[in-house]
C-alpha positions in Angstrom: 8.2 41.4 18.2 10.9 40.6 15.6 10.0 37.7 13.3 13.5 36.2 14.0 12.4 35.5 17.5 9.5 33.3 16.3 11.8 31.6 13.7 14.2 30.7 16.5 11.4 29.4 18.6 10.1 27.1 15.7 13.7 25.9 15.0 14.2 24.9 18.7 10.8 23.3 18.7 11.7 21.2 15.7 15.3 20.1 16.5 14.7 20.1 20.3 18.3 21.3 20.9 19.5 24.8 21.5 23.0 24.1 20.0 21.6 22.5 16.8 19.2 25.3 16.4 22.0 27.8 16.7 24.0 26.0 14.0 21.0 25.8 11.7 20.3 29.5 12.1 24.0 30.6 11.9 23.8 32.4 15.3 25.3 31.7 18.7 23.7 29.5 21.3 23.6 32.5 23.6 21.5 34.4 21.0 19.1 31.4 20.7 18.7 31.4 24.5 18.2 35.2 24.6 15.5 35.1 21.9 13.6 32.2 23.7 13.9 34.2 27.0 12.5 37.3 25.2 9.4 35.2 24.1 8.9 33.7 27.5 9.0 37.1 29.2 6.6 38.5 26.6 4.1 35.7 27.2 5.0 35.4 30.9 5.2 31.6 30.5 7.9 29.0 30.1 8.0 27.5 26.6 10.6 24.7 27.0 11.7 22.4 29.7 14.7 20.1 29.8 13.6 16.4 29.8 16.3 13.8 30.2 19.0 15.8 28.4 16.6 16.9 25.7 14.4 20.0 25.1 10.7 19.5 25.3 7.9 22.0 24.7 5.7 23.0 27.6 1.9 23.0 27.0 2.2 26.8 26.4 4.9 26.2 23.9 2.8 23.6 22.0 -0.1 26.1 21.8 2.2 28.8 20.5 3.6 26.7 17.6 0.6 27.2 15.1 0.5 30.9 15.9 4.3 31.3 15.4 4.0 29.4 12.1 1.3 31.7 10.9 3.2 34.8 12.1 6.4 33.7 10.2 4.5 32.7 7.1 2.5 35.9 7.0 5.4 38.3 7.5 7.6 36.4 5.1 4.9 36.5 2.4 4.2 40.2 3.1 7.9 41.0 2.8 8.2 39.2 -0.5 5.1 40.8 -2.0 6.1 44.3 -1.0 9.6 43.7 -2.4 8.3 42.5 -5.8 5.6 45.2 -6.0 8.2 47.7 -7.1 8.9 45.4 -10.1 5.2 45.1 -10.9 5.3 41.4 -10.6 2.5 39.1 -9.3 3.3 36.9 -6.3 1.3 33.7 -5.9 1.8 31.3 -3.0 0.8 27.7 -3.7 0.8 24.5 -1.7 0.0 20.9 -2.5 -0.4 17.8 -0.3 2.7 15.6 -0.3 1.1 13.0 -2.5 0.3 15.5 -5.3 3.7 17.1 -6.0 5.6 14.3 -8.0 2.3 13.0 -9.4 1.1 16.3 -10.8 2.3 19.6 -9.5 6.0 19.4 -10.3 5.5 19.3 -14.0 2.6 21.8 -13.9 4.7 24.3 -12.0 7.3 24.3 -14.8 4.6 24.9 -17.3 3.0 27.8 -15.3 6.4 29.5 -14.7 7.1 29.5 -18.4 3.6 30.7 -19.3 3.6 33.6 -16.9 7.0 35.3 -16.9 5.7 38.2 -14.9 4.6 36.0 -12.0 6.6 35.1 -9.0 5.8 31.8 -7.1 6.3 30.5 -3.6 5.7 26.7 -3.6 5.5 24.4 -0.6 4.2 21.1 0.6 1.5 21.0 3.3 -1.1 18.8 4.8 -4.7 19.3 3.7 -5.8 20.7 7.0 -3.0 23.3 6.9 -3.9 24.2 3.3 -7.5 24.9 4.3 -6.4 27.0 7.3 -3.8 29.0 5.3 -6.3 29.8 2.5 -8.9 31.0 5.1 -6.2 33.1 6.8 -5.1 34.5 3.5 -1.5 33.3 3.8 -1.9 31.0 0.8 -3.3 31.8 -2.7 -3.7 28.3 -4.2 -4.1 24.9 -2.7 -4.0 21.7 -4.8 -5.6 18.6 -3.2 -7.1 15.2 -4.0 -10.2 16.0 -2.0 -12.3 19.2 -2.3 -11.9 21.6 0.6 -15.2 22.4 2.2 -15.7 26.0 3.2 -18.1 28.7 2.2 -15.2 31.0 1.7 -13.4 28.8 -0.9 -13.8 27.7 -4.5 -12.9 24.1 -4.9 -12.8 23.2 -8.6 -11.8 19.9 -10.3 -9.1 20.5 -12.8 -7.6 17.1 -13.6 -8.0 13.4 -13.1 -5.0 11.5 -11.7 -5.0 8.0 -13.2 -3.6 5.5 -10.7 -2.3 2.1 -11.9 -1.2 -0.9 -9.9 2.5 -1.4 -10.8 5.0 -4.0 -9.7 8.7 -4.6 -10.0 7.9 -8.1 -11.4 6.3 -8.8 -14.8 3.2 -10.9 -15.5 1.6 -10.8 -12.0 -2.1 -10.9 -11.2 -3.6 -8.9 -8.3 -2.1 -11.5 -6.0 0.9 -9.1 -6.2 -0.7 -7.2 -3.3 0.3 -10.1 -1.0 4.0 -9.4 -1.7 5.6 -6.2 -0.6 2.5 -4.1 -1.2 3.1 -0.4 -0.5 -0.1 1.5 0.4 -0.1 5.2 -0.7 -2.7 7.5 0.7 -4.4 9.0 -2.3 -7.1 10.8 -0.3 -10.2 10.1 1.7 -12.3 8.6 -1.2 -9.4 6.3 -2.2 -9.1 5.0 1.3 -12.8 3.9 1.4 -12.8 2.5 -2.1 -9.6 0.6 -1.4 -11.3 -1.2 1.5 -14.1 -2.3 -0.9 -11.8 -3.3 -3.7 -9.3 -5.2 -1.6 -11.1 -6.8 1.3 -8.8 -9.7 2.0 -5.2 -8.7 1.6 -2.5 -8.8 4.3 -1.3 -5.5 5.8 1.0 -3.5 3.5 4.7 -3.6 4.2 4.8 0.2 4.1 2.3 3.0 4.3 3.1 6.5 3.0 1.4 9.7 2.0 4.0 10.3 -0.7 4.0 8.5 -4.1 7.7 9.2 -4.6 8.6 7.3 -1.4 6.6 4.3 -2.7 8.2 4.5 -6.1 11.8 4.6 -4.7 11.0 1.7 -2.4 9.6 -0.7 -5.0 12.4 0.2 -7.4 15.0 -0.7 -4.8 13.4 -3.4 -2.7 10.7 -4.8 -5.1 7.0 -4.8 -4.6 3.9 -3.1 -5.9 1.9 0.1 -5.3 -0.9 2.2 -6.9 1.0 5.1 -8.5 0.0 7.8 -11.0 0.4 6.9 -14.7 2.4 10.1 -15.2 4.9 9.1 -12.6 5.5 5.5 -13.7 5.2 5.8 -17.5 9.0 6.3 -18.0 9.7 3.2 -15.8 7.1 1.2 -17.7 8.8 2.1 -21.0 12.3 1.1 -19.6 10.7 -2.1 -18.1 11.8 -1.3 -14.6 8.2 -1.6 -13.6 5.2 -3.4 -15.0 1.4 -2.9 -14.8 -0.1 -5.7 -12.8 -2.3 -7.8 -15.1 -6.1 -8.0 -14.4 -5.9 -4.8 -12.3 -8.2 -1.9 -12.9 -6.9 1.7 -13.1 -8.2 4.2 -10.6 -9.2 7.8 -11.4 -8.6 10.3 -8.7 -9.8 13.9 -9.2 -7.4 16.8 -8.5 -8.9 20.0 -7.1 -7.6 23.5 -7.1 -8.8 25.6 -4.2 -8.7 29.4 -3.6 -10.6 32.1 -1.8 -13.7 33.5 -3.6 -12.6 37.0 -2.6 -8.9 36.5 -3.2 -7.0 39.8 -4.0 -5.3 38.0 -7.0 -8.4 36.1 -8.1 -8.0 37.1 -11.8 -4.4 35.9 -11.8 -5.4 32.7 -10.0 -8.1 32.0 -12.5 -5.6 32.5 -15.4 -3.4 29.8 -13.8 -6.5 27.6 -13.3 -7.4 27.8 -17.0 -3.9 26.9 -18.0 -4.0 23.8 -15.7 -7.2 22.7 -17.4 -5.5 22.9 -20.8 -2.3 21.2 -19.7 -1.8 17.5 -20.2 0.0 16.0 -17.2 3.5 14.6 -17.7 6.3 13.2 -15.4 8.4 15.7 -13.5 12.0 16.3 -14.6 13.8 14.2 -11.9 11.4 11.3 -12.5 12.1 11.4 -16.2 15.9 11.6 -15.7 15.9 8.7 -13.2 14.1 6.4 -15.6 16.7 7.1 -18.2 19.7 6.2 -16.1 
């Protein structure tokens, strides 16, 4: 089965429209329909139904989605690795949870790329559960998370502490700032439980998100406060676009690097891990540029 068929299926499942899927894939709508029909014939089951002028997955289609994602990811990675093998390069696929990229990984990726010119990287954002599954299925080399991944097949090593500070768009506020446009950012399981203990009597946040960049953009535009990484907000503290809330304590959140114990590229992965341990975190390029505007 051609991987293009599975890519087409996933595109239709995402946009829920044959015409839009065709536009996104630069093929005709007839080609999209033919590929979906090929899949339905292969599995002898309908994958989509029309529901009030929209496309909806059947139960069979919903069950096929994770398998199709694994198929596409595996074949794409294999194609890339085989292509670069001729050039004797090392291909490493890495993923981080959404809340870790702007806080830590973006700057770190630049450092690693400079340090290892013979390496080739594939970087993506993924949920913690997907990272665990991809590592176990060997479609991912490195996963970076704020909570350790628990599996006998994986190493989960602490490489950094992410320092969270309560920042606000207003100066000279106490922790009552949390009653005014507080944005709750999901910094992992441990943070969630500790947050309940630390702030028992605050109103519901105006916004919840798993991405620190979303919270940062929101409070810069609309005003408010949020717990954000020191590395992310430092440029905005210097420019006085944000202020540390007085009488608030910082929060240390460990960062973990996760990989298979028997990974084929374990030596290269460990070289990257050692570099991370020696690298001091700093703001990503876009964060730094934005604060200077």
